[in-house]
VEXDRENVO-875905 format. One line per field, with one value per atom (N, C-alpha, C, O): residue in one letter; atom name; y, z, x. Coordinates in pm, 1 decimal. Example, Ala and Ser with C-alpha at 12.3 -4.5 7.8 and 13.67 -1.06 7.14 Angstrom:
<milos>
resn: c(A A A A S S S S) $
name: c(N CA C O N CA C O) $
Y: c(-569.0 -450.0 -330.0 -331.9 -225.0 -106.0 3.0 113.8) $
Z: c(780.0 780.0 780.0 846.5 708.0 714.0 787.0 803.9) $
X: c(1319.0 1230.0 1320.0 1423.6 1285.0 1367.0 1290.0 1340.9) $
</milos>
This chain:
<milos>
resn: c(M M M M R R R R P P P P V V V V V V V V E E E E G G G G M M M M R R R R L L L L N N N N W W W W A A A A G G G G Q Q Q Q Q Q Q Q Q Q Q Q K K K K L L L L A A A A A A A A A A A A R R R R N N N N G G G G F F F F A A A A C C C C M M M M D D D D I I I I H H H H T T T T H H H H D D D D S S S S S S S S G G G G R R R R V V V V Q Q Q Q K K K K M M M M T T T T C C C C I I I I P P P P L L L L R R R R R R R R Y Y Y Y P P P P M M M M W W W W L L L L A A A A T T T T I I I I N N N N P P P P A A A A K K K K I I I I P P P P N N N N S S S S A A A A V V V V R R R R) $
name: c(N CA C O N CA C O N CA C O N CA C O N CA C O N CA C O N CA C O N CA C O N CA C O N CA C O N CA C O N CA C O N CA C O N CA C O N CA C O N CA C O N CA C O N CA C O N CA C O N CA C O N CA C O N CA C O N CA C O N CA C O N CA C O N CA C O N CA C O N CA C O N CA C O N CA C O N CA C O N CA C O N CA C O N CA C O N CA C O N CA C O N CA C O N CA C O N CA C O N CA C O N CA C O N CA C O N CA C O N CA C O N CA C O N CA C O N CA C O N CA C O N CA C O N CA C O N CA C O N CA C O N CA C O N CA C O N CA C O N CA C O N CA C O N CA C O N CA C O N CA C O N CA C O N CA C O N CA C O N CA C O N CA C O N CA C O N CA C O N CA C O N CA C O) $
Y: c(3276.3 3225.2 3118.2 3008.2 3190.8 3102.4 2898.9 2781.8 2967.2 2791.9 2739.5 2621.4 2826.8 2663.2 2629.1 2510.8 2703.5 2640.5 2547.4 2440.5 2559.7 2468.6 2370.9 2270.0 2345.6 2269.4 2165.0 2060.5 2227.6 2160.0 2052.5 1949.7 2140.7 2120.0 2117.2 2036.7 2289.1 2366.3 2467.0 2490.7 2505.8 2612.3 2708.6 2746.6 2793.9 2935.3 3024.4 3105.3 3001.4 3128.8 3137.1 3234.7 2970.6 2983.6 3113.1 3213.4 3051.4 3102.2 3220.5 3274.2 3272.5 3399.0 3507.8 3628.2 3456.5 3543.1 3529.7 3629.9 3397.2 3416.7 3524.6 3619.2 3513.5 3602.0 3767.4 3873.9 3745.8 3920.4 3927.9 4007.4 3904.9 3930.8 3910.7 4013.8 3863.1 3905.4 3952.5 3929.1 4048.5 4145.8 4207.2 4181.1 4293.9 4332.7 4158.4 4136.6 4108.1 4006.8 3914.8 3885.3 3895.6 3795.3 3911.4 3863.1 4077.8 4121.2 4141.5 4184.3 4091.7 4048.9 4175.5 4284.7 4129.1 4253.5 4197.7 4086.6 4264.6 4215.6 4268.9 4348.8 4227.9 4279.3 4223.8 4131.2 4310.5 4280.4 4200.1 4226.6 4105.8 4066.9 4030.9 4050.2 3992.1 3959.9 3795.5 3728.6 3748.6 3603.3 3522.5 3587.1 3427.9 3434.1 3517.1 3571.3 3475.2 3585.2 3743.1 3819.6 3807.9 3959.5 4005.7 4100.6 3952.0 3956.4 4049.5 4003.4 4156.7 4211.9 4031.3 3966.2 4015.3 3934.6 4014.1 4084.2 3971.0 4011.5 3867.4 3755.8 3918.4 3761.5 3824.5 3937.1 3751.3 3789.6 3721.3 3632.4 3799.7 3717.3 3791.1 3885.6 3691.8 3730.1 3693.2 3633.0 3785.3 3771.5 3637.2 3583.8 3591.2 3446.8 3414.7 3327.9 3510.6 3478.8 3450.6 3390.9 3511.4 3486.5 3366.6 3341.2 3308.3 3144.6 3078.8 3077.4 3030.3 2950.9 2990.8 2910.8 3135.8 3145.2 3104.0 3057.9 3118.3 3079.6 2938.7 2886.2 2881.9 2757.2 2678.7 2566.6 2733.6 2677.0 2738.5 2736.9 2783.1 2823.4 2711.2 2711.7 2615.8 2527.1 2377.7 2298.8 2381.7 2214.1 2092.3 2037.6 2034.7 1887.2 1866.8 1886.1 1818.6 1699.1 1774.8 1706.0 1895.6 1953.5 1938.0 1997.3 1852.5 1843.4 1718.1 1631.5 1682.7 1512.9 1428.0 1312.3 1491.7 1373.9 1379.7 1453.5 1229.6 1197.5 1238.5 1303.0 1235.3 1263.8 1406.8 1453.6 1507.5 1640.8 1704.5 1777.6 1614.7 1648.7 1642.0 1675.6) $
Z: c(9667.5 9597.4 9517.2 9467.8 9521.5 9416.2 9538.3 9501.2 9683.1 9737.3 9722.5 9757.3 9631.7 9630.7 9522.2 9490.0 9466.4 9265.7 9280.9 9251.9 9334.0 9352.8 9405.4 9350.8 9502.2 9599.0 9477.1 9458.4 9376.6 9330.9 9161.7 9096.0 9164.0 9064.1 8933.8 8847.1 8973.0 8823.1 8813.4 8893.4 8667.9 8650.4 8671.3 8617.6 8763.4 8911.5 8757.7 8745.0 8651.6 8543.3 8443.9 8379.4 8445.9 8383.3 8431.2 8372.7 8586.7 8672.0 8745.6 8829.0 8698.4 8734.6 8590.1 8609.6 8463.8 8370.8 8397.7 8409.8 8401.2 8433.5 8539.8 8528.1 8636.8 8737.2 8674.6 8681.1 8626.6 8578.5 8484.1 8535.7 8345.1 8260.2 8377.1 8441.1 8427.0 8514.3 8639.1 8712.5 8680.2 8781.2 8827.1 8940.8 8747.3 8856.2 8859.9 8931.4 8795.1 8794.0 8956.0 9021.0 8960.4 9119.8 9182.4 9256.0 9199.7 9284.3 9357.2 9469.8 9246.2 9265.7 9307.2 9276.7 9425.3 9462.4 9493.3 9546.0 9465.5 9563.4 9663.6 9696.1 9740.7 9904.2 9897.6 9824.8 10001.4 9994.8 10148.1 10242.4 10140.2 10286.8 10301.4 10198.0 10391.4 10431.7 10439.0 10497.7 10377.6 10420.3 10514.0 10598.7 10512.3 10652.0 10668.4 10746.9 10541.1 10545.0 10535.5 10516.2 10543.7 10575.3 10423.4 10418.0 10315.5 10203.0 10182.5 10251.6 10096.2 10070.5 9951.1 9879.8 9964.7 9812.9 9797.8 9880.8 9647.7 9635.4 9642.3 9621.3 9683.2 9694.6 9613.5 9614.2 9575.2 9479.2 9597.4 9682.5 9556.1 9630.1 9578.3 9503.4 9663.1 9600.1 9764.2 9860.2 9720.6 9860.6 9863.2 9758.3 9981.6 10004.7 9896.6 9810.7 9938.3 9851.4 9701.0 9629.2 9665.4 9501.3 9447.9 9341.8 9626.2 9583.0 9449.2 9327.7 9531.8 9466.5 9285.9 9205.7 9258.9 9133.6 9052.2 8942.2 9103.4 9065.4 9042.4 8944.5 9181.4 9107.9 9041.8 9007.4 9018.6 8875.7 8705.9 8596.1 8740.5 8597.1 8590.0 8488.8 8692.1 8674.7 8630.9 8683.9 8520.0 8463.4 8513.2 8479.1 8608.7 8647.4 8617.5 8657.6 8531.0 8431.4 8429.3 8448.9 8409.6 8458.2 8554.6 8545.2 8660.1 8793.2 8814.4 8874.7 8767.1 8791.9 8887.2 8872.1 9019.5 9134.7 9181.3 9214.3 9142.6 9141.7 9287.6 9286.4 9388.6 9528.6 9528.6 9585.8 9468.1 9477.1 9428.4 9479.0 9262.1 9209.7 9269.5 9213.9) $
X: c(-997.9 -1100.8 -968.8 -993.3 -815.5 -739.1 -736.9 -728.0 -750.8 -724.6 -791.9 -792.6 -935.2 -1119.5 -1073.6 -1062.2 -1048.1 -968.1 -921.1 -974.8 -799.3 -687.1 -731.2 -686.6 -811.6 -884.3 -914.1 -851.7 -1050.9 -1148.2 -974.7 -991.1 -857.7 -767.3 -841.7 -875.7 -853.3 -917.1 -757.2 -666.6 -786.9 -686.0 -722.3 -826.4 -647.9 -629.0 -643.6 -735.5 -549.6 -545.4 -656.9 -695.2 -716.0 -864.7 -963.0 -1003.8 -982.2 -1111.0 -1076.9 -1149.9 -921.1 -912.9 -939.3 -955.6 -940.8 -973.0 -1173.3 -1243.9 -1222.7 -1409.8 -1414.0 -1491.8 -1337.3 -1420.7 -1363.2 -1424.6 -1252.4 -1236.7 -1308.2 -1386.8 -1365.6 -1464.8 -1585.5 -1564.6 -1666.8 -1791.4 -1802.7 -1898.7 -1665.4 -1650.8 -1767.3 -1806.8 -1835.2 -1953.5 -2083.7 -2181.5 -2045.8 -2140.5 -2186.9 -2287.1 -2004.7 -2010.5 -1952.1 -1866.1 -1948.5 -1895.9 -1784.6 -1759.6 -1711.6 -1534.9 -1497.9 -1545.8 -1350.6 -1277.5 -1147.2 -1141.3 -1039.8 -912.5 -918.1 -1005.9 -809.7 -799.6 -638.3 -602.5 -536.3 -394.6 -399.7 -474.2 -306.8 -339.8 -175.2 -111.2 -116.5 17.2 21.3 -63.7 121.5 173.1 260.6 322.2 271.1 356.0 542.3 620.1 525.7 705.3 648.6 743.0 526.4 503.1 550.0 628.3 512.3 519.8 323.1 232.2 296.8 197.5 138.0 214.3 48.4 -36.4 -190.7 -248.6 -236.0 -335.9 -393.3 -345.7 -524.7 -613.3 -762.1 -811.8 -785.8 -933.7 -1052.0 -1050.1 -1130.0 -1250.1 -1382.8 -1407.1 -1463.3 -1643.4 -1682.9 -1634.8 -1823.9 -1855.2 -1948.3 -1984.3 -1981.5 -2011.0 -2160.3 -2175.5 -2243.6 -2388.1 -2375.1 -2455.2 -2246.0 -2264.0 -2120.2 -2063.1 -2107.9 -2031.0 -2120.9 -2101.7 -2219.3 -2352.5 -2311.1 -2262.9 -2347.4 -2315.8 -2249.2 -2279.7 -2144.8 -2004.1 -1960.6 -1907.6 -2004.1 -2018.6 -2077.4 -2040.1 -2176.8 -2310.2 -2240.9 -2296.5 -2116.5 -2066.5 -1947.2 -1877.1 -1921.0 -1813.1 -1877.2 -1955.3 -1810.4 -1828.5 -1791.8 -1686.9 -1886.7 -1807.6 -1713.8 -1599.0 -1766.2 -1667.8 -1529.1 -1428.9 -1515.9 -1396.6 -1298.3 -1190.8 -1329.1 -1322.5 -1251.0 -1314.4 -1099.1 -1069.1 -1058.9 -1019.6 -1102.2 -1123.5 -1359.4 -1452.3 -1318.9 -1483.7 -1503.0 -1607.8 -1465.3 -1505.2 -1509.3 -1607.7 -1409.3 -1464.1 -1608.9 -1694.1 -1583.3 -1699.7 -1805.4 -1910.0) $
</milos>
């Protein structure tokens, strides 16, 4: 989720709190993956079928780039 949120130029900390608060509603889960240097990273994921519901919670006025909006 973080790359998507940062791609829209939104604050990741705020979106992470939103996802954590509605963890069951969005069916969020944390997975562990390895980055390019081999370190273990925790990633927050939601199922693709829940993605449109999450997008509906975003206020388009808060997205600074009009092309992304």
